[in-house]
Every structure is written in structure tokens, then in C-alpha cells.
Residue frames as qw, qx, qy, qz and C-alpha x, y, z in Angstrom:
[[0.584, -0.176, 0.076, 0.789, 59.44, 74.73, 99.68],
 [0.141, 0.489, 0.352, 0.786, 57.79, 77.38, 97.52],
 [0.414, -0.808, -0.371, -0.193, 55.56, 78.35, 100.44],
 [0.652, -0.564, -0.097, 0.497, 58.61, 78.89, 102.63],
 [0.440, 0.142, 0.240, 0.854, 60.27, 81.03, 99.97],
 [0.122, -0.705, -0.383, -0.584, 57.17, 83.25, 99.98],
 [0.599, -0.752, -0.251, 0.115, 57.33, 83.48, 103.78],
 [0.650, -0.252, 0.057, 0.715, 61.02, 84.39, 103.58],
 [0.263, 0.373, 0.316, 0.832, 60.44, 87.08, 100.97],
 [0.285, -0.765, -0.391, -0.426, 57.50, 88.55, 102.88],
 [0.616, -0.779, -0.117, -0.007, 59.06, 88.68, 106.35],
 [0.764, 0.128, -0.139, 0.617, 62.81, 88.98, 105.75],
 [0.160, 0.571, -0.073, 0.802, 62.89, 92.77, 106.12],
 [0.584, -0.677, -0.058, -0.445, 60.76, 92.73, 109.28],
 [0.916, -0.322, -0.113, 0.213, 62.97, 90.10, 110.91],
 [0.630, 0.274, -0.111, 0.718, 66.16, 91.90, 109.90],
 [0.078, -0.669, 0.040, -0.738, 64.91, 95.25, 111.25],
 [0.760, -0.599, -0.087, -0.237, 63.78, 93.63, 114.50],
 [0.898, -0.199, -0.070, 0.385, 67.14, 91.94, 115.02],
 [0.448, 0.493, -0.062, 0.743, 69.07, 94.99, 113.91],
 [0.315, -0.736, 0.055, -0.597, 67.40, 97.02, 116.63],
 [0.875, -0.480, -0.042, -0.038, 67.89, 94.28, 119.26],
 [0.859, 0.010, -0.033, 0.512, 71.57, 94.03, 118.37],
 [0.291, -0.752, 0.005, 0.591, 72.21, 97.74, 118.79],
 [0.518, 0.815, -0.059, -0.252, 72.19, 98.32, 115.03],
 [0.322, -0.470, 0.764, 0.303, 74.92, 95.80, 114.31],
 [0.705, 0.430, -0.176, -0.536, 73.91, 94.97, 110.73],
 [0.395, 0.386, -0.830, -0.078, 76.34, 92.06, 110.36],
 [0.129, -0.019, 0.896, -0.424, 75.04, 90.36, 113.47],
 [0.576, 0.323, 0.313, -0.682, 71.44, 91.09, 112.48],
 [0.624, 0.433, -0.480, -0.438, 72.02, 89.50, 109.08],
 [0.239, 0.245, -0.933, 0.115, 73.58, 86.40, 110.61],
 [0.256, 0.128, 0.777, -0.561, 70.75, 86.03, 113.12],
 [0.622, 0.367, -0.007, -0.692, 68.15, 86.63, 110.41],
 [0.558, 0.333, -0.711, -0.269, 69.55, 83.71, 108.43],
 [0.081, 0.074, -0.930, 0.351, 69.57, 81.54, 111.57],
 [0.455, 0.199, 0.444, -0.745, 65.99, 82.56, 112.27],
 [0.709, 0.355, -0.222, -0.567, 64.76, 81.43, 108.88],
 [0.393, 0.284, -0.875, -0.008, 66.80, 78.24, 109.09],
 [0.088, 0.048, 0.857, -0.506, 65.14, 77.35, 112.40],
 [0.563, 0.298, 0.205, -0.743, 61.74, 78.43, 111.10],
 [0.611, 0.340, -0.580, -0.419, 62.19, 76.13, 108.10],
 [0.272, 0.140, -0.934, 0.183, 63.09, 73.22, 110.34],
 [0.118, 0.208, 0.755, -0.611, 60.12, 73.92, 112.62],
 [0.367, 0.052, -0.290, -0.882, 57.51, 74.81, 110.01],
 [0.492, -0.184, -0.811, -0.256, 55.77, 71.44, 110.41],
 [0.324, -0.357, -0.733, 0.481, 55.15, 72.24, 114.08],
 [0.120, 0.004, 0.045, -0.992, 53.56, 75.64, 113.41],
 [0.090, 0.408, 0.891, -0.180, 49.97, 75.24, 114.60],
 [0.006, 0.491, 0.457, 0.742, 48.58, 78.52, 113.32],
 [0.364, -0.688, -0.575, 0.252, 47.52, 79.73, 116.77],
 [0.150, -0.770, -0.010, 0.620, 49.16, 83.08, 116.03],
 [0.542, 0.819, -0.096, -0.163, 50.09, 85.03, 112.93],
 [0.914, 0.175, -0.028, 0.364, 53.12, 83.56, 111.17],
 [0.277, 0.733, -0.224, 0.579, 54.97, 86.87, 111.55],
 [0.555, -0.692, 0.269, -0.375, 54.56, 86.66, 115.33],
 [0.977, -0.148, 0.129, 0.080, 55.89, 83.11, 115.27],
 [0.739, 0.451, -0.083, 0.493, 58.94, 84.06, 113.18],
 [0.008, 0.782, -0.257, 0.568, 59.72, 87.11, 115.33],
 [0.776, -0.554, 0.223, -0.203, 59.57, 84.89, 118.42],
 [0.942, 0.089, 0.051, 0.320, 62.12, 82.58, 116.81],
 [0.421, 0.687, -0.140, 0.576, 64.24, 85.66, 116.01],
 [0.387, -0.776, 0.252, -0.429, 64.08, 86.82, 119.62],
 [0.924, -0.330, 0.191, 0.008, 65.10, 83.36, 120.81],
 [0.812, 0.367, -0.024, 0.452, 68.03, 83.28, 118.37],
 [0.120, 0.795, -0.210, 0.556, 69.18, 86.69, 119.64],
 [0.590, -0.673, 0.305, -0.327, 69.07, 85.65, 123.30],
 [0.977, -0.050, 0.107, 0.175, 70.80, 82.35, 122.50],
 [0.596, 0.582, -0.127, 0.538, 73.54, 84.34, 120.80],
 [0.180, -0.797, 0.258, -0.516, 73.82, 86.65, 123.82],
 [0.846, -0.472, 0.213, -0.126, 74.05, 83.75, 126.26],
 [0.928, 0.154, 0.056, 0.336, 76.76, 82.08, 124.20],
 [0.487, 0.526, -0.090, 0.692, 78.69, 85.33, 123.96],
 [0.454, -0.462, -0.503, 0.572, 77.95, 86.51, 127.52],
 [0.100, 0.280, 0.147, 0.943, 76.40, 89.82, 126.43],
 [0.476, -0.616, -0.392, -0.490, 73.28, 89.63, 128.57]]
């Protein structure tokens, strides 16, 4: 758990900025998706194989969360 807290603290701002830009600078949506991203990353951490940098992996999860949100809300 402590390792994940370090990951969260290190990459939170990067994930938020990435999602904020994807969402058209909708900070509320970006915050919600950032929390979802880290929730899914936490659940999937055991499957992370280390074949890429952890930041790349987390940003990929963030992108997937954004597009899932768009599909559910018919914005794409």
C-alpha cells in the first residue's frame, strides 16, 4: 500500500493535467477521472509487468478511463 501511495503522489499531477487537457479543461471531470484512474491502477497493480515505465502505464489507464467516459456519455 505504501508503494502505491508513493506512485499516487508522484504521478497525480501528470495524470490530472493529461485528463484535464483531454476533457477540454473541465477540471471537475478531470478530477473524477483521475480518481478512477488511480482506483483502476490500484486494482491492476499486480498485473503490471514492468515492460514500460509506470507513468506510461498509468497514463494509458487514464486514456482508457476518458474514452470509457465518452462512450458512456456519447461524447465521442
